[in-house]
N, CA, C and O of each residue as an XYZ file, in Angstrom:
764
protein
N       0.832     -1.179      0.000
C       0.000      0.000      0.000
C       0.874      1.239      0.000
O       1.824      1.318      0.779
N       0.576      2.214     -0.861
C       1.370      3.435     -0.856
C       1.129      4.218      0.436
O       0.143      4.007      1.143
N       2.058      5.123      0.717
C       1.914      5.958      1.916
C       0.624      6.768      1.835
O       0.416      7.557      0.913
N      -0.218      6.553      2.809
C      -1.463      7.320      2.843
C      -1.328      8.419      3.877
O      -0.963      8.182      5.029
N      -1.628      9.605      3.443
C      -1.603     10.733      4.368
C      -2.940     10.766      5.094
O      -3.997     10.535      4.508
N      -2.863     11.057      6.374
C      -4.132     11.167      7.092
C      -4.944     12.333      6.544
O      -4.393     13.372      6.178
N      -6.233     12.152      6.496
C      -7.079     13.220      5.976
C      -7.060     14.398      6.949
O      -7.041     14.212      8.166
N      -7.064     15.593      6.404
C      -7.034     16.758      7.298
C      -8.302     16.823      8.143
O      -9.385     16.423      7.716
N      -8.132     17.325      9.319
C      -9.267     17.457     10.227
C     -10.015     18.724      9.857
O      -9.451     19.817      9.855
N     -11.254     18.567      9.554
C     -12.094     19.713      9.224
C     -12.977     19.974     10.430
O     -13.732     19.110     10.876
N     -12.864     21.162     10.933
C     -13.653     21.510     12.106
C     -14.858     22.339     11.687
O     -14.735     23.359     11.009
N     -15.991     21.883     12.101
C     -17.216     22.635     11.822
C     -17.255     23.851     12.741
O     -16.670     23.829     13.824
N     -17.934     24.903     12.319
C     -18.041     26.057     13.211
C     -18.739     25.668     14.505
O     -19.692     24.889     14.511
N     -18.253     26.217     15.576
C     -18.781     25.900     16.900
C     -20.162     26.514     17.059
O     -20.337     27.723     16.909
N     -21.128     25.681     17.358
C     -22.465     26.180     17.631
C     -22.575     26.413     19.125
O     -22.352     25.506     19.928
N     -22.911     27.606     19.480
C     -23.011     27.961     20.882
C     -24.472     28.116     21.245
O     -25.216     28.857     20.602
N     -24.865     27.415     22.271
C     -26.237     27.531     22.752
C     -26.206     27.610     24.267
O     -25.480     26.865     24.926
N     -26.972     28.487     24.794
C     -27.022     28.647     26.239
C     -27.946     27.585     26.806
O     -29.042     27.356     26.294
N     -27.491     26.942     27.867
C     -28.320     25.967     28.548
C     -28.281     24.576     27.950
O     -29.105     23.739     28.320
N     -27.360     24.294     27.043
C     -27.266     22.952     26.464
C     -25.928     22.337     26.842
O     -24.919     22.577     26.180
N     -25.922     21.564     27.881
C     -24.719     20.843     28.275
C     -23.628     21.758     28.795
O     -23.901     22.736     29.492
N     -22.380     21.431     28.448
C     -21.231     22.166     28.948
C     -20.697     23.183     27.952
O     -19.523     23.546     28.022
N     -21.507     23.641     27.049
C     -21.059     24.628     26.086
C     -20.958     25.988     26.752
O     -21.735     26.314     27.650
N     -20.003     26.769     26.309
C     -19.811     28.101     26.857
C     -20.903     29.031     26.350
O     -21.439     28.818     25.263
N     -21.241     30.064     27.125
C     -22.180     31.058     26.626
C     -21.549     31.837     25.476
O     -20.333     31.788     25.294
N     -22.350     32.548     24.707
C     -21.789     33.280     23.570
C     -20.680     34.215     24.010
O     -20.796     34.892     25.032
N     -19.624     34.250     23.250
C     -18.474     35.074     23.580
C     -18.744     36.515     23.193
O     -19.408     36.787     22.193
N     -18.228     37.431     23.990
C     -18.386     38.829     23.664
C     -17.368     39.267     22.622
O     -17.503     40.339     22.032
N     -16.356     38.449     22.396
C     -15.336     38.781     21.415
C     -15.802     38.360     20.028
O     -16.304     37.250     19.852
N     -15.641     39.224     19.060
C     -16.048     38.956     17.691
C     -14.813     38.759     16.835
O     -13.839     39.501     16.958
N     -14.853     37.773     15.982
C     -13.736     37.551     15.073
C     -13.816     38.566     13.941
O     -14.892     38.853     13.416
N     -12.674     39.094     13.582
C     -12.645     40.011     12.452
C     -12.032     39.282     11.266
O     -11.647     38.118     11.379
N     -11.941     39.951     10.152
C     -11.395     39.319      8.954
C      -9.890     39.143      9.013
O      -9.341     38.345      8.253
N      -9.216     39.850      9.877
C      -7.763     39.764      9.975
C      -7.365     38.670     10.953
O      -7.996     38.511     11.998
N      -6.317     37.911     10.621
C      -5.881     36.860     11.555
C      -5.271     37.477     12.822
O      -4.473     38.412     12.756
N      -5.661     36.939     13.947
C      -5.113     37.385     15.220
C      -5.745     38.659     15.750
O      -5.284     39.191     16.759
N      -6.789     39.167     15.102
C      -7.440     40.392     15.541
C      -8.835     40.037     16.043
O      -9.608     39.362     15.362
N      -9.131     40.501     17.227
C     -10.431     40.264     17.837
C     -11.002     41.620     18.228
O     -10.287     42.473     18.754
N     -12.276     41.814     17.974
C     -12.912     43.079     18.326
C     -13.987     42.841     19.374
O     -14.573     41.762     19.451
N     -14.233     43.860     20.173
C     -15.280     43.792     21.200
C     -15.621     45.218     21.606
O     -14.860     46.149     21.345
N     -16.764     45.376     22.242
C     -17.144     46.673     22.786
C     -16.358     46.926     24.058
O     -16.103     46.000     24.827
N     -15.977     48.159     24.283
C     -15.182     48.484     25.468
C     -15.969     48.209     26.751
O     -15.390     47.757     27.739
N     -17.287     48.475     26.752
C     -18.086     48.231     27.952
C     -18.058     46.755     28.346
O     -17.992     46.419     29.528
N     -18.108     45.878     27.336
C     -18.109     44.448     27.628
C     -16.735     43.966     28.082
O     -16.647     43.055     28.905
N     -15.670     44.555     27.565
C     -14.328     44.196     28.040
C     -14.121     44.651     29.480
O     -13.545     43.920     30.287
N     -14.588     45.857     29.807
C     -14.475     46.334     31.185
C     -15.289     45.455     32.129
O     -14.845     45.151     33.236
N     -16.487     45.045     31.691
C     -17.326     44.175     32.521
C     -16.670     42.818     32.721
O     -16.767     42.237     33.802
N     -16.001     42.305     31.687
C     -15.296     41.035     31.810
C     -14.198     41.144     32.865
O     -14.009     40.230     33.668
N     -13.484     42.252     32.859
C     -12.435     42.459     33.872
C     -13.042     42.638     35.254
O     -12.522     42.106     36.235
N     -14.135     43.379     35.340
C     -14.770     43.617     36.642
C     -15.326     42.346     37.253
O     -15.145     42.095     38.445
N     -15.998     41.548     36.450
C     -16.647     40.362     37.019
C     -15.637     39.306     37.435
O     -15.938     38.476     38.293
N     -14.456     39.317     36.851
C     -13.445     38.320     37.204
C     -12.424     38.833     38.205
O     -11.413     38.173     38.444
N     -12.666     39.985     38.789
C     -11.771     40.489     39.832
C     -12.566     41.271     40.863
O     -12.298     42.449     41.100
N     -13.538     40.620     41.473
C     -14.345     41.258     42.501
C     -13.577     41.317     43.817
O     -12.959     40.337     44.234
N     -13.625     42.467     44.456
C     -13.002     42.649     45.768
C     -14.095     42.969     46.770
O     -14.458     44.135     46.927
N     -14.632     41.961     47.456
C     -15.727     42.240     48.387
C     -15.249     42.742     49.740
O     -14.220     42.319     50.268
N     -16.030     43.649     50.267
C     -15.890     44.106     51.638
C     -16.848     43.244     52.444
O     -18.063     43.375     52.296
N     -16.334     42.375     53.284
C     -17.189     41.453     54.025
C     -17.650     42.128     55.310
O     -16.838     42.591     56.110
N     -18.951     42.175     55.492
C     -19.541     42.822     56.658
C     -20.395     41.793     57.372
O     -21.598     41.701     57.130
N     -19.776     41.017     58.252
C     -20.465     39.950     58.966
C     -21.024     40.437     60.276
O     -20.303     41.026     61.081
N     -22.313     40.196     60.504
C     -22.978     40.690     61.700
C     -23.454     39.598     62.643
O     -23.611     39.858     63.836
N     -23.686     38.400     62.161
C     -24.231     37.345     63.020
C     -23.774     35.989     62.509
O     -22.681     35.866     61.956
N     -24.607     34.969     62.692
C     -24.219     33.603     62.366
C     -23.923     33.415     60.882
O     -23.160     32.515     60.532
N     -24.494     34.223     60.004
C     -24.194     34.115     58.567
C     -22.728     34.434     58.280
O     -22.172     33.973     57.283
N     -22.114     35.214     59.147
C     -20.707     35.566     58.942
C     -19.808     34.332     59.005
O     -18.801     34.265     58.299
N     -20.163     33.356     59.844
C     -19.369     32.123     59.931
C     -19.413     31.377     58.602
O     -18.392     30.884     58.121
N     -20.605     31.298     58.015
C     -20.729     30.634     56.709
C     -20.000     31.426     55.627
O     -19.405     30.840     54.723
N     -20.042     32.747     55.715
C     -19.336     33.575     54.741
C     -17.823     33.342     54.853
O     -17.135     33.238     53.837
N     -17.311     33.262     56.073
C     -15.879     33.025     56.264
C     -15.479     31.645     55.749
O     -14.399     31.481     55.182
N     -16.344     30.657     55.943
C     -15.994     29.316     55.477
C     -15.980     29.232     53.955
O     -15.362     28.325     53.397
N     -16.646     30.157     53.278
C     -16.619     30.182     51.819
C     -15.224     30.524     51.310
O     -14.852     30.132     50.204
N     -14.461     31.244     52.102
C     -13.112     31.636     51.696
C     -12.059     30.603     52.083
O     -10.883     30.779     51.764
N     -12.455     29.532     52.763
C     -11.496     28.504     53.160
C     -11.159     27.582     51.989
O     -11.758     27.685     50.919
N     -10.224     26.706     52.190
C      -9.678     25.878     51.104
C     -10.711     24.954     50.472
O     -10.608     24.651     49.283
N     -11.693     24.505     51.222
C     -12.666     23.560     50.664
C     -13.494     24.201     49.555
O     -13.823     23.540     48.570
N     -13.832     25.477     49.705
C     -14.651     26.168     48.703
C     -13.823     27.082     47.809
O     -14.029     27.101     46.596
N     -12.890     27.842     48.385
C     -11.876     28.600     47.655
C     -12.464     29.556     46.616
O     -12.506     29.247     45.425
N     -12.912     30.709     47.080
C     -13.444     31.719     46.172
C     -12.364     32.373     45.316
O     -12.686     33.058     44.345
N     -11.108     32.180     45.651
C     -10.030     32.775     44.848
C     -10.066     32.289     43.401
O      -9.634     33.004     42.496
N     -10.568     31.105     43.184
C     -10.598     30.579     41.814
C     -11.582     31.343     40.934
O     -11.500     31.262     39.709
N     -12.515     32.086     41.540
C     -13.438     32.923     40.782
C     -12.923     34.357     40.657
O     -13.598     35.208     40.078
N     -11.748     34.627     41.187
C     -11.212     35.980     41.153
C     -11.760     36.861     42.251
O     -11.720     38.086     42.137
N     -12.277     36.258     43.323
C     -12.875     37.008     44.425
C     -11.897     36.992     45.595
O     -11.619     35.940     46.171
N     -11.382     38.166     45.936
C     -10.403     38.289     47.012
C     -10.931     39.323     47.999
O     -11.254     40.443     47.603
N     -11.024     38.964     49.277
C     -11.551     39.911     50.262
C     -10.615     41.089     50.428
O      -9.399     40.973     50.271
N     -11.207     42.220     50.749
C     -10.435     43.434     50.931
C     -11.021     44.181     52.117
O     -12.226     44.433     52.144
N     -10.197     44.544     53.108
C     -10.743     45.142     54.328
C     -11.103     46.615     54.214
O     -11.666     47.170     55.158
N     -10.808     47.259     53.117
C     -11.059     48.686     52.987
C     -12.189     48.957     52.005
O     -12.191     48.396     50.910
N     -13.154     49.805     52.368
C     -14.235     50.109     51.433
C     -13.771     50.947     50.250
O     -14.437     50.964     49.215
N     -12.663     51.631     50.377
C     -12.215     52.528     49.308
C     -11.636     51.796     48.112
O     -11.487     52.388     47.043
N     -11.305     50.517     48.268
C     -10.835     49.717     47.141
C     -11.790     48.574     46.801
O     -11.547     47.849     45.837
N     -12.848     48.397     47.549
C     -13.785     47.298     47.323
C     -14.856     47.704     46.325
O     -15.195     48.881     46.201
N     -15.384     46.715     45.617
C     -16.478     46.994     44.701
C     -17.740     46.202     45.021
O     -18.774     46.413     44.387
N     -17.675     45.303     45.985
C     -18.841     44.526     46.427
C     -18.853     44.538     47.950
O     -17.815     44.362     48.588
N     -20.022     44.744     48.522
C     -20.149     44.591     49.969
C     -21.104     43.425     50.218
O     -22.200     43.373     49.660
N     -20.667     42.491     51.065
C     -21.496     41.343     51.438
C     -21.974     41.589     52.862
O     -21.187     41.544     53.808
N     -23.269     41.849     53.007
C     -23.855     42.055     54.326
C     -24.432     40.715     54.763
O     -25.394     40.220     54.175
N     -23.837     40.137     55.796
C     -24.230     38.809     56.263
C     -24.687     38.896     57.706
O     -23.887     39.162     58.603
N     -25.968     38.673     57.928
C     -26.465     38.624     59.293
C     -27.544     39.646     59.581
O     -28.048     40.318     58.682
N     -27.887     39.748     60.853
C     -28.971     40.599     61.319
C     -28.528     42.052     61.343
O     -27.580     42.407     62.044
N     -29.206     42.880     60.588
C     -28.895     44.308     60.557
C     -29.790     45.002     61.577
O     -30.995     45.138     61.364
N     -29.203     45.438     62.676
C     -29.954     46.184     63.675
C     -29.892     47.666     63.322
O     -29.018     48.101     62.572
N     -30.821     48.426     63.867
C     -30.915     49.850     63.521
C     -29.655     50.613     63.894
O     -29.328     51.617     63.261
N     -28.952     50.155     64.904
C     -27.711     50.808     65.316
C     -26.621     50.662     64.246
O     -25.735     51.511     64.146
N     -26.684     49.587     63.449
C     -25.670     49.349     62.413
C     -26.055     49.952     61.067
O     -25.279     49.865     60.116
N     -27.223     50.553     60.965
C     -27.673     51.111     59.685
C     -26.749     52.216     59.198
O     -26.374     52.228     58.026
N     -26.380     53.130     60.056
C     -25.502     54.239     59.646
C     -24.104     53.768     59.238
O     -23.592     54.237     58.222
N     -23.454     52.848     59.995
C     -22.138     52.368     59.530
C     -22.200     51.654     58.186
O     -21.282     51.788     57.377
N     -23.275     50.892     57.932
C     -23.399     50.215     56.641
C     -23.544     51.238     55.527
O     -22.914     51.113     54.477
N     -24.374     52.250     55.754
C     -24.573     53.287     54.743
C     -23.275     54.051     54.499
O     -22.953     54.371     53.355
N     -22.536     54.344     55.552
C     -21.261     55.058     55.414
C     -20.250     54.235     54.610
O     -19.577     54.767     53.727
N     -20.146     52.940     54.917
C     -19.229     52.080     54.165
C     -19.631     52.000     52.693
O     -18.772     52.019     51.811
N     -20.920     51.913     52.432
C     -21.403     51.853     51.053
C     -21.061     53.141     50.304
O     -20.659     53.094     49.142
N     -21.215     54.269     50.951
C     -20.912     55.551     50.311
C     -19.421     55.738     50.063
O     -19.041     56.481     49.158
N     -18.572     55.084     50.843
C     -17.128     55.192     50.653
C     -16.613     54.328     49.510
O     -15.489     54.515     49.045
N     -17.429     53.385     49.056
C     -16.999     52.504     47.968
C     -17.042     53.252     46.637
O     -17.964     54.032     46.400
N     -16.053     53.025     45.763
C     -16.074     53.691     44.455
C     -17.087     53.043     43.515
O     -17.462     51.884     43.693
N     -17.520     53.798     42.522
C     -18.426     53.269     41.496
C     -17.631     52.471     40.490
O     -16.466     52.810     40.284
N     -18.142     51.458     39.854
C     -19.401     50.786     40.128
C     -19.287     49.907     41.362
O     -18.224     49.357     41.652
N     -20.385     49.782     42.081
C     -20.396     48.989     43.312
C     -21.668     48.167     43.368
O     -22.706     48.536     42.818
N     -21.549     47.026     44.060
C     -22.661     46.093     44.144
C     -22.817     45.620     45.581
O     -21.885     45.718     46.379
N     -24.017     45.100     45.913
C     -24.326     44.649     47.271
C     -24.928     43.254     47.203
O     -25.798     42.974     46.379
N     -24.442     42.375     48.094
C     -25.018     41.049     48.272
C     -25.570     40.981     49.693
O     -24.843     41.214     50.659
N     -26.861     40.660     49.819
C     -27.484     40.452     51.119
C     -27.505     38.957     51.383
O     -28.133     38.197     50.645
N     -26.817     38.535     52.439
C     -26.667     37.107     52.711
C     -27.459     36.713     53.954
O     -27.230     37.244     55.040
N     -28.389     35.784     53.785
C     -29.154     35.264     54.906
C     -30.520     35.903     55.037
O     -30.772     36.980     54.498
N     -31.390     35.232     55.754
C     -32.761     35.716     55.939
C     -32.804     37.039     56.685
O     -33.625     37.901     56.374
N     -31.937     37.203     57.654
C     -31.959     38.438     58.442
C     -31.559     39.643     57.595
O     -32.148     40.716     57.729
N     -30.570     39.475     56.732
C     -30.136     40.594     55.891
C     -31.125     40.877     54.774
O     -31.211     42.011     54.304
N     -31.871     39.875     54.340
C     -32.799     40.095     53.238
C     -34.150     40.638     53.706
O     -34.718     41.507     53.045
N     -34.684     40.141     54.844
C     -36.010     40.610     55.265
C     -36.220     40.640     56.775
O     -37.360     40.774     57.219
N     -35.190     40.524     57.562
C     -35.340     40.541     59.010
C     -35.354     39.161     59.638
O     -35.143     39.026     60.843
N     -35.603     38.126     58.830
C     -35.554     36.742     59.316
C     -36.497     36.477     60.460
O     -37.637     36.943     60.445
N     -36.036     35.724     61.470
C     -36.913     35.412     62.602
C     -37.203     36.632     63.475
O     -38.073     36.580     64.345
N     -36.484     37.719     63.248
C     -36.689     38.944     64.024
C     -37.573     39.932     63.277
O     -37.535     41.133     63.544
N     -38.362     39.429     62.348
C     -39.250     40.272     61.548
C     -40.156     41.092     62.459
O     -40.750     40.557     63.394
N     -40.258     42.359     62.191
C     -41.056     43.322     62.960
C     -40.554     43.510     64.391
O     -41.323     43.885     65.275
N     -39.293     43.257     64.613
C     -38.707     43.543     65.926
C     -38.409     45.041     66.008
O     -38.192     45.690     64.985
N     -38.399     45.572     67.194
C     -38.204     47.011     67.366
C     -36.797     47.463     67.006
O     -36.578     48.635     66.701
N     -35.834     46.533     67.041
C     -34.448     46.947     66.836
C     -33.838     46.459     65.533
O     -32.681     46.769     65.247
N     -34.590     45.696     64.727
C     -34.030     45.081     63.528
C     -34.575     45.764     62.279
O     -35.771     46.034     62.177
N     -33.683     46.039     61.331
C     -34.069     46.588     60.041
C     -34.668     45.450     59.212
O     -34.118     44.349     59.194
N     -35.764     45.697     58.541
C     -36.457     44.663     57.774
C     -35.791     44.447     56.420
O     -36.448     44.503     55.380
N     -34.531     44.210     56.439
C     -33.768     43.974     55.219
C     -32.818     45.129     54.956
O     -33.163     46.294     55.152
N     -31.625     44.788     54.511
C     -30.613     45.809     54.259
C     -30.990     46.672     53.057
O     -30.410     47.740     52.859
N     -31.959     46.221     52.249
C     -32.371     47.024     51.104
C     -33.155     48.269     51.516
O     -33.454     49.112     50.669
N     -33.490     48.400     52.790
C     -34.083     49.636     53.294
C     -33.014     50.701     53.520
O     -33.333     51.876     53.701
N     -31.744     50.291     53.511
C     -30.631     51.210     53.756
C     -29.857     51.485     52.467
O     -29.617     52.639     52.113
N     -29.472     50.421     51.773
C     -28.686     50.530     50.546
C     -29.304     49.626     49.479
O     -29.982     48.658     49.822
N     -29.089     49.916     48.198
C     -29.669     49.056     47.149
C     -28.949     47.719     47.073
O     -27.719     47.668     47.091
N     -29.719     46.630     46.988
C     -29.162     45.273     46.959
C     -29.265     44.719     45.543
O     -30.298     44.860     44.889
N     -28.191     44.088     45.074
C     -28.164     43.491     43.745
C     -28.500     42.008     43.765
O     -29.213     41.527     42.885
N     -27.994     41.270     44.761
C     -28.205     39.820     44.831
C     -28.603     39.453     46.254
O     -27.967     39.876     47.220
N     -29.665     38.659     46.370
C     -30.114     38.139     47.657
C     -29.728     36.673     47.738
O     -29.977     35.907     46.808
N     -29.114     36.280     48.861
C     -28.761     34.881     49.094
C     -29.634     34.397     50.254
O     -29.393     34.777     51.400
N     -30.650     33.561     49.976
C     -31.571     33.130     51.034
C     -30.973     32.032     51.906
O     -29.997     31.380     51.534
N     -31.575     31.845     53.061
C     -31.162     30.773     53.960
C     -30.953     31.291     55.361
O     -30.766     32.488     55.580
N     -30.987     30.362     56.317
C     -30.798     30.753     57.709
C     -29.968     29.685     58.430
O     -30.558     28.746     58.964
N     -28.686     29.771     58.474
C     -27.820     30.569     57.605
C     -27.624     29.861     56.267
O     -27.731     28.637     56.198
N     -27.342     30.603     55.218
C     -27.102     29.953     53.923
C     -25.765     29.227     53.918
O     -24.813     29.654     54.572
N     -25.703     28.150     53.193
C     -24.459     27.377     53.083
C     -23.448     28.143     52.237
O     -23.835     29.033     51.479
N     -22.178     27.822     52.348
C     -21.170     28.483     51.512
C     -21.441     28.340     50.015
O     -21.123     29.235     49.232
N     -22.029     27.209     49.625
C     -22.355     27.012     48.212
C     -23.386     28.034     47.737
O     -23.363     28.451     46.579
N     -24.289     28.438     48.632
C     -25.296     29.436     48.269
C     -24.638     30.797     48.029
O     -25.018     31.512     47.101
N     -23.663     31.155     48.852
C     -22.949     32.412     48.623
C     -22.157     32.357     47.325
O     -22.100     33.339     46.585
N     -21.548     31.212     47.050
C     -20.820     31.070     45.787
C     -21.772     31.239     44.607
O     -21.422     31.882     43.617
N     -22.968     30.670     44.702
C     -23.971     30.840     43.651
C     -24.374     32.305     43.524
O     -24.568     32.804     42.416
N     -24.500     32.993     44.657
C     -24.829     34.413     44.630
C     -23.752     35.241     43.949
O     -24.059     36.189     43.227
N     -22.497     34.891     44.175
C     -21.397     35.611     43.525
C     -21.401     35.335     42.026
O     -21.147     36.239     41.229
N     -21.685     34.101     41.639
C     -21.788     33.789     40.215
C     -22.946     34.544     39.565
O     -22.825     35.002     38.429
N     -24.070     34.675     40.279
C     -25.204     35.453     39.763
C     -24.825     36.928     39.627
O     -25.235     37.591     38.675
N     -24.047     37.436     40.574
C     -23.588     38.821     40.474
C     -22.685     39.003     39.268
O     -22.774     40.017     38.574
N     -21.809     38.027     39.007
C     -20.944     38.114     37.831
C     -21.773     38.121     36.550
O     -21.456     38.858     35.616
N     -22.831     37.309     36.492
C     -23.716     37.321     35.327
C     -24.408     38.671     35.186
O     -24.559     39.189     34.079
N     -24.827     39.236     36.317
C     -25.505     40.539     36.295
C     -24.569     41.628     35.789
O     -24.993     42.497     35.028
N     -23.325     41.596     36.193
C     -22.347     42.591     35.738
C     -22.193     42.504     34.229
O     -22.177     43.527     33.544
N     -22.078     41.291     33.708
C     -21.913     41.110     32.265
C     -23.179     41.525     31.516
O     -23.087     42.174     30.474
N     -24.362     41.161     32.029
C     -25.620     41.538     31.383
C     -25.820     43.050     31.376
O     -26.272     43.612     30.379
N     -25.486     43.707     32.481
C     -25.616     45.163     32.540
C     -24.731     45.833     31.497
O     -25.127     46.834     30.898
N     -23.551     45.295     31.279
C     -22.649     45.868     30.276
C     -23.211     45.670     28.875
O     -23.077     46.551     28.026
N     -23.835     44.527     28.624
C     -24.430     44.287     27.302
C     -25.569     45.262     27.041
O     -25.685     45.814     25.947
N     -26.416     45.471     28.060
C     -27.537     46.393     27.881
C     -27.051     47.833     27.775
O     -27.547     48.601     26.951
N     -26.088     48.195     28.605
C     -25.540     49.545     28.566
C     -24.810     49.786     27.253
O     -24.917     50.864     26.669
N     -24.069     48.786     26.787
C     -23.331     48.918     25.532
C     -24.247     49.043     24.352
O     -23.971     49.814     23.433
N     -25.352     48.292     24.351
C     -26.306     48.377     23.254
C     -26.988     49.728     23.217
O     -27.220     50.280     22.141
N     -27.317     50.273     24.400
C     -27.968     51.577     24.462
C     -27.014     52.674     24.032
O     -27.419     53.631     23.373
N     -25.736     52.537     24.407
C     -24.749     53.556     24.047
C     -24.496     53.557     22.548
O     -24.328     54.622     21.953
N     -24.466     52.384     21.928
C     -24.184     52.338     20.491
C     -25.382     52.825     19.675
O     -25.206     53.305     18.555
N     -26.606     52.709     20.222
C     -27.776     53.194     19.501
C     -27.886     54.708     19.572
O     -28.363     55.334     18.625
N     -27.456     55.308     20.672
C     -27.553     56.757     20.802
C     -26.455     57.482     20.053
O     -26.628     58.652     19.714
N     -25.319     56.826     19.779
C     -24.227     57.516     19.103
C     -24.436     57.587     17.614
O     -23.600     58.140     16.899
């Protein structure tokens, strides 16, 4: 038999569908006609950088704080998502309020939120932070941190497991990317 060359591998274009198996969501990067050149909207590139480098200011008030701390331990390891805690509000872009917000803590939470630079996001972790929990209608408890500052993601549970907080952070990352797509589309239509 003469030397047979293996047939070249022909790759079909990748079909991307959301929600079908392990396929990636549609990429924000667009292929151009030039080799090695990729184009994208600046808003979407900034959102990609923001969502993959979140610096949360952790504000633990009660039993939810223990679960929040365990999310940063080796078993769960939030570092793999690009989430690194930061003790200063002036460099943080996410605040995680975990636990019972009493009226005495309302002003410090608002002050910390105001010290954070834009863009900033808030995660309310646990039943007490979302709606007062078992202390609903108590004289000293705020009926959810959203009465003080705007909340982007609610993580339910009493206390929620570390996996629930990880899911909340992933939802926040999706929200950041979606907001950039909507903002980018509106900006390109007005120009």
